N, C-alpha and C positions, 0 to 999 in steps of 0.2 A: 332690467335688459330690456333693450328694443325687441319687440316684438318680432320684427322683420326679422326671418330669415338672412344669415351672412351669404356672401357671394358665392361662397364654395358648393351651396346648394343649388345654383342656378343650373348648371349641366345637368344635375340629376330630374330637376322639374321640367326642364326642356324634354329631356327623353321621355319621361313619362307620359307627356302629352300625345305621343303615339305609340304606349306600352300596349300590349295584348297579353293575355293571358299565356298565350303560347311563348311568351320571353321568360316565364318563369316555371310551366310545367308542359309535360307532354299529353297531359289530359285536357278534355274538353269539357268545359263545365257546363253542365246541363243549363238550358235554357230556363225550366220550371222544376220547382222541388227542392229539395236538400233544406237542412238545418241552417239558419243563416246564422254567422258566427265573425266575430272581427277581431285582429290583433293588434297592439298599438307597437309601431316602427317607430321609436323615439331618438332623435338625433340631437345631440347638445354638445357643448365646446367648455372644454377646460383650458384655462390658462396654461402654457407650457406644455399641454398634451395634444391640443386641437381637436375637431371631429369626435364623437364618441357614440355608443348605441347603448340603449338600456337593456339589459336581459335579465332575466330572473332564470333561478335554479329549481326546480321542483323538489320537494322533498324524498327521500329517498326509499319512506315508509309507504307512498303512495302506488295503490295496485296498478295504476296506468302512469306511463312517463316516469316513473320514478327517476330522481336524480337527472331528469335531462332537461337541461337549459331551452329556454323559450321566450318568445317575446309576450308581453303581458296579452293576455287576452283570453275570450272564450265564446260560448255561445249568447245570443241575443235574448234580453228578456222581454216580455211584453211592454213593459213600461219604457223601453230605449226609443228614441224619436228615430234612429238611423242607426248604420254601423259606426259611425264616429263616437254616438254617445255610448255604447257597445264599448268600443274599445277605451275609451274613458273610464267607463264606470268599472270595468275590470280591472284595469291597471289603479284606479283608485281602493279599489277592494283586496287587490292581491298584496302591493307593495307602497299604500298611502301616496300615491302620486295627486297632487293637488291640480285639477283638470283647467283651472285658472292659471296656471304658469305654462301652459301647452298652448301652441299654436298648430290648429291642424291644417295641414298643404294640401294635401291630396289622398285619393282613394287609388289604392292599386287595383288591377283587373283581380275580379272574385275567381277564388280557387277551389277546386273539388276535390274533397277526399271521399274517396268511394265507401271504404269500409265503413265510417261513420256517418257519411252521407253529409258531411257537413260541407256546406260553401263559404270560405273564409275571405275575408276582405281585409287586406292588409293596409292599415290607415297610418299613412307619414305624417309624422309631426316633428316639428322644432319645439325644443324645451327652452324657451326663453327666459325662463326664471327656475334655475333649477335650485334643487332644495335636498336636505338629506330623506332617502327613502329605505324603508325596512320591508319585512316579510309581516304582514298583518296577521296571518296565519300560519304559523310556524310549522304547521302539522300537514301544511299544502306547499307553502315555499320555505327552502330553506335558506336561499341566499337571493341578494341583487346586486348586479355590479354593471358599471358603465365601460363598456370595453372599447377602447381607444381604434378608430379605424386603420390608424396608422399601425397598429398591430395586427387587425384583422389582415390588411393585407401585406405583411411581412410574409416572404416566401417559406420562411422557416416555420410558420405559425398553421401553413395550409397542407392540406390532403384531401384524399379520398377516404371513405371506411366503408368496408363491407360489412354488411348487416349477416346474420346465418342463415337468413331467407334467399341472400344472393344478390339482394341489392345492394348496389354502388352509388353513392352519392358524395357530394362536397363536405368539407368539416373543416371546422377552424380549432386551434388548439390553443386558447387565449388565458392566461392568469388562470389558470387551473382549471378551467371549464375546457369541456370537448362540445362543441356547439356542432349539431347536425340535424338531419331530418329536414324536416319542413320549413324550420328557421334557418338553416344554413343555406339553404336552397332559396329562400328569399334574400337572405344577405348577399350571395353571392351574385345574383343577378343584379340588385342595387348596387354593387361595388363597381361592378362593368358600366352600369348605365351611367352611375355618377362620374366616369374616368377616373377613380382610383385603385381600380385594381393595377397589381403589378404579376409579371411574368410569375409561374412557379411550377414545378415539377408535378405535372398531373397523373406521372407513374408513378408516385408513392401512395400506396394504397395500405391502411392497416386493417386489420380485425376488429370488429367492434363485437364487445361480449354481448351476449343473448340479453334482452331486456323483458322478453314477453310480448313484444309488438314489433310490429311490421312499421318501418319509417314510411311517413307521407312521399309518395311522388313528388319531385322539385326541380328545380334547376340544375341541368348538368348533371343530373343522373340517369341512371342505365337500366332502370328496373322495366321488366315487363309492365304492358299497361295495366294487366289486371290485380296487379299489385296496390295494395292502398295500407292507410295507414293511419296514425294518430292526428289530432288538431296539429298537436307540437311537434 
């Protein structure tokens, strides 16, 4: 498959040229400090389905982020050349993604998560040669899915969730997965930037069962600035 991204990427890439952290979060990313991390926002395309995004679901037995959908990613290792290398390494370790099947297109603004002091760079990429992926460590990753953009923007699948902490943020209910927190915030912003988002009833708010963590501040949230949360 051609490694050049399809034309539906163009509006998003054009918009990302002027994107700022403020487009994704209400928190100011510190100029220094913070543990460098990265997540891979991998967009592909399936015949008859259209554009999609790769998301994993954390194992239900984990102490942190149990059962929560997320982009592949994590903290940088000293051996990583840059945040792109971090994102690709983590995706390989978590879901057996072949880095050679991916064309990295852009780095999004760095986003700060105060409670863990992570500074996270979402790395946008085109999956030019899709292949089967699976959890490499079932104790950490329970499930891997390609979520169609058409289903993510379906108004019936969009809502906001309220955490027991009082945090309210965007969410998507797609293919049995409730995507919320940091991941949903980044997705919501990208769908708007790409011109894919459709009007949906933002008054639809559902309660999120307690998970033992406070969600990360992200696009479209109404949390107080002092609230913080996990990488995902």
